[in-house]
C-alpha positions in Angstrom: -2.3 273.9 67.1 -4.8 272.1 65.4 -5.1 268.6 65.5 -1.6 268.4 67.5 -2.9 269.9 71.1 -6.2 270.0 72.5 -8.0 273.1 72.9 -8.8 272.4 76.8 -5.1 273.2 77.1 -5.0 276.4 75.8 -8.2 277.2 78.0 -6.4 275.9 81.0 -3.5 277.7 80.7 -5.1 280.9 80.1 -7.9 280.8 82.4 -5.2 280.1 85.2 -2.9 283.1 84.1 -6.1 285.5 83.5 -7.4 284.3 87.2 -4.0 285.3 88.9 -3.3 288.9 86.9 -6.8 289.1 87.9 -6.2 288.4 91.5 -3.1 290.4 91.4 -5.2 293.5 90.2 -7.8 293.0 92.8 -5.4 292.6 95.6 -3.8 296.4 94.5 -7.2 297.6 93.9 -7.7 296.7 97.7 -4.1 298.4 98.3 -2.8 295.1 100.5 0.6 295.0 100.4 1.8 291.4 99.3 5.7 290.8 98.0 5.0 289.1 94.4 6.7 285.7 94.7 6.1 282.7 91.6 5.7 279.4 92.7 8.2 277.2 91.7 5.3 274.5 90.4 4.3 278.1 88.0 8.0 278.0 86.9 8.3 274.8 86.0 4.6 274.7 84.6 5.7 277.2 82.3 8.5 275.5 81.1 6.5 272.6 80.5 4.1 274.7 78.9 6.8 276.2 76.2 8.2 272.9 75.7 4.7 271.2 75.0 3.5 274.1 72.9 7.0 273.8 70.9 7.1 270.3 70.2 3.4 270.5 69.3 4.5 273.7 66.6 7.4 271.3 65.4 5.4 268.1 64.7 2.4 270.5 63.1 5.7 271.9 60.5 6.8 268.0 60.1 3.9 265.9 60.3 6.3 262.8 59.2 7.9 263.2 62.5 4.9 262.1 64.2 5.6 258.1 63.8 6.9 256.3 66.4 7.1 257.1 70.1 6.9 260.7 69.5 3.3 261.0 70.0 3.6 259.0 73.4 6.4 261.8 74.1 4.0 264.8 73.9 1.4 263.3 75.8 3.4 263.2 78.5 4.9 266.4 77.9 1.1 267.5 77.9 -0.1 265.2 81.1 3.0 266.8 83.0 2.1 270.3 82.0 -1.3 270.0 82.9 -0.7 268.7 86.4 1.6 271.4 87.0 -0.8 274.4 85.8 -3.9 272.8 87.7 -1.2 272.5 91.0 0.0 276.0 90.7 -3.2 277.3 90.2 -4.4 275.9 93.3 -1.3 277.1 95.0 -1.7 280.8 93.6 -5.9 280.5 94.6 -5.0 279.3 98.3 -2.4 281.8 98.6 -5.0 284.5 97.5 -7.5 283.5 99.8 -5.4 283.4 102.5 -3.7 287.2 102.0 -7.8 288.3 101.4 -9.2 286.5 104.7 -6.3 287.0 107.2 
């Protein structure tokens, strides 16, 4: 959302999701049997992503809401979502590494 959420946030979330899906396709291509279960950090990351994006859309539609502590609240939500995206991405990477090289 132009001017509300940074482009790097969208890119980070998309890259993580593309890598996860690519890894799943590769594991299926190699015919490796795996039980797919999401990490809790991934579920919470998705929750914070949706909340942050929804809040960003609200601020974009109602710019008068950007006074007071609202920008700080959005920054905090953005920071938590970013940390969770990175953590869950690393967890999926390490899981994929263990699956492929066990």
